[in-house]
Steps between C-alpha positions, in 0.01 A plus 500: 500500500570846355125571474455411865782729603348783284162448657628486857717804439223711358185394677377753762475244780728199445473208742757500776596136571788605727428731786807637674705811464638539145328177392443659158880502444515126558203458261676709240820292532313169479300602194801627313716204600225269363485699174881509470547130571225404248612717219869419553404135474320566175783713355833338590830667431671796660392760241137377509491501879648849510212612269248327727648665809507843343144467371366385841687772685358749248151358565542554873619858452231583247220353709614714798471816290161396375387429857600852594285638218187303590405711798404192704838324516840647603840522346775333711865472412541216753245304301730539199790375707293199620414425137871515409592268787234262378631507143854428625372219723320333211808533279719343770257216560523410133874446551431236760393139432144629516584682170494160321141446595338557153771289329437217752127514448541513123732197513261306717206577277691425180609157618148368544 
């Protein structure tokens, strides 16, 4: 998933599945929510999840700077904000019953 985000962030002409004003902000939020949710599932515990959130937010900020340096992509602070909203969303989703998803799957597989 991280490689896909890196590719889509740095390719000159990424695909645009959503086509409305500021659709890229929604795409950023969805991508980073998915990353945050997945990695928070893999690394449970408050401290680990704080590290995950910090690393993903840092990835979003860093990629925006790299995009600004490429000459074919642009730097956008609002993209950073959308990434942060996504990270927070993923973290919060892990705190819902959906956050027990991997444990449930592991239990179901282990009982067969």
